[in-house]
C-alpha positions in Angstrom: 100.7 103.0 102.8 98.3 100.3 101.7 99.0 96.9 100.2 96.8 94.2 98.8 97.1 90.4 98.5 96.0 87.7 96.2 93.6 86.4 98.9 91.7 89.7 99.2 93.5 91.0 102.3 94.4 94.7 102.6 97.1 95.8 104.9 97.7 99.4 106.1 101.2 100.4 107.1 103.0 103.2 108.8 105.7 103.7 106.2 108.2 105.2 108.6 108.2 102.5 111.2 107.0 99.6 109.1 104.2 98.9 111.5 101.1 97.2 110.2 98.3 99.0 112.0 95.2 97.7 110.3 94.1 94.7 108.3 91.0 94.3 106.3 89.5 91.5 104.2 87.5 92.3 101.0 84.3 90.4 100.1 84.0 89.0 96.6 80.8 89.7 94.6 78.0 87.1 94.7 78.6 84.5 92.1 82.4 84.9 92.1 84.8 82.2 93.1 86.8 82.6 96.3 89.9 82.5 94.1 88.7 85.8 92.6 89.3 87.6 95.9 92.7 89.0 94.9 93.5 92.7 94.8 95.4 93.8 91.6 95.9 97.5 92.4 95.4 100.1 95.1 95.7 103.9 94.8 94.5 106.9 96.7 92.4 109.6 95.1 93.8 113.2 94.7 92.5 114.2 98.1 94.1 111.2 99.9 90.8 110.5 101.7 89.6 107.6 99.5 91.3 104.4 98.7 90.4 102.8 95.3 90.9 99.0 94.8 90.9 97.0 91.6 90.0 93.4 92.3 90.1 90.0 90.6 86.3 89.7 90.7 86.2 92.5 88.1 85.1 95.2 90.6 86.5 98.6 91.5 85.8 99.6 95.1 86.2 103.0 96.8 87.0 103.0 100.5 86.2 106.2 102.5 88.2 107.4 105.4 86.4 107.1 108.8 86.3 110.8 109.8 85.0 109.9 113.3 88.0 107.7 114.2 90.1 108.9 117.1 93.1 107.4 118.9 90.7 106.4 121.7 88.3 104.5 119.3 91.0 103.0 117.1 94.0 102.6 119.4 97.4 101.6 118.0 99.1 99.2 120.4 102.6 99.3 118.9 105.9 99.6 120.5 108.8 99.6 118.0 111.5 97.1 118.6 114.8 98.5 120.0 117.0 96.5 117.6 115.9 98.2 114.4 118.6 98.3 111.8 118.5 100.6 108.8 120.2 99.6 105.6 
């Protein structure tokens, strides 16, 4: 799952555990104000391998999955807390 913020940050989550495993910061187009860094919408394409973002600086960006990523090159250092409560 991916979420975007009004400051241009993108967060990637494991929806089962709620763990945030990656963060990214978008770059506004030259000539845009820093306040135009917000992300309005995120969606995956039909294949699920590309993320499409609609941003406040009037751009649409496509993000491609890194196919060479492995657990060794992109380790997840996450240990779930033992006191998780489900509602």
